[in-house]
C-alpha positions as CSV (number, residue, x, y, z in Angstrom):
1,X,17.5,-5.9,-30.4
2,X,14.3,-4.0,-30.8
3,X,13.9,-5.6,-34.2
4,X,14.3,-9.1,-32.8
5,X,11.7,-8.2,-30.1
6,X,9.3,-7.0,-32.7
7,X,9.7,-10.2,-34.7
8,X,9.1,-12.3,-31.6
9,X,5.9,-10.3,-31.0
10,X,4.7,-10.8,-34.5
11,X,5.5,-14.5,-34.2
12,X,3.5,-14.7,-31.0
13,X,0.6,-12.8,-32.6
14,X,0.6,-15.2,-35.4
15,X,0.6,-18.3,-33.0
16,X,-2.4,-16.8,-31.1
17,X,-4.3,-16.2,-34.3
18,X,-3.7,-19.8,-35.4
19,X,-4.8,-21.1,-32.0
20,X,-7.9,-18.9,-31.9
21,X,-8.9,-19.8,-35.5
22,X,-8.5,-23.5,-34.6
23,X,-10.5,-23.2,-31.4
24,X,-13.2,-21.2,-33.0
25,X,-14.1,-23.8,-35.6
26,X,-17.9,-24.2,-35.6
27,X,-17.7,-28.0,-34.7
28,X,-15.4,-27.2,-31.7
29,X,-17.5,-24.3,-30.5
30,X,-20.6,-26.6,-30.7
31,X,-18.9,-29.3,-28.8
32,X,-17.9,-26.8,-26.0
33,X,-21.4,-25.4,-25.8
34,X,-23.0,-29.0,-25.7
35,X,-20.6,-30.1,-23.0
36,X,-21.3,-26.9,-21.0
37,X,-25.1,-27.2,-21.3
38,X,-25.0,-30.8,-20.3
39,X,-22.8,-30.1,-17.3
40,X,-25.0,-27.2,-16.1
41,X,-28.2,-29.1,-16.6
42,X,-26.8,-32.0,-14.6
43,X,-25.7,-29.6,-11.8
44,X,-29.2,-27.9,-11.9
45,X,-31.0,-31.2,-11.6
46,X,-28.7,-32.3,-8.8
47,X,-29.2,-29.0,-6.9
48,X,-33.0,-29.2,-7.2
49,X,-33.1,-32.8,-6.1
50,X,-30.9,-32.0,-3.1
51,X,-33.2,-29.0,-2.3
52,X,-36.2,-31.2,-2.6
53,X,-34.9,-33.8,-0.1
54,X,-33.3,-31.4,2.3
55,X,-35.8,-28.6,2.4
56,X,-38.9,-29.5,0.4
57,X,-41.6,-32.0,0.2
58,X,-39.1,-34.9,0.0
59,X,-38.0,-34.1,3.5
60,X,-41.5,-34.4,4.8
61,X,-41.9,-37.9,3.2
62,X,-38.6,-39.0,4.6
63,X,-39.4,-37.7,8.0
64,X,-42.8,-39.5,7.9
65,X,-41.2,-42.8,7.0
66,X,-38.5,-42.4,9.6
67,X,-41.2,-41.7,12.2
68,X,-43.3,-44.6,11.0
69,X,-40.3,-47.0,11.3
70,X,-39.2,-45.7,14.7
71,X,-42.8,-45.9,16.0
72,X,-42.9,-49.6,14.7
73,X,-39.6,-50.3,16.5
74,X,-40.9,-48.8,19.8
75,X,-44.2,-50.7,19.7
């Protein structure tokens, strides 16, 4: 029984090695890195845009336009 277990572990180790060798091919690693970089750049740009309009100069411009429109409606 111990022998069968050892064989199973060796088989599992070999399967992991094959899977890792496949996953670590340069083209696959490059694709993963490119996809991750693109995703995080997009998230950073979205975050900065959100911050600009919620807390920065963009908010001031929006507030001024809203006030301008409200003042025009009230006149």
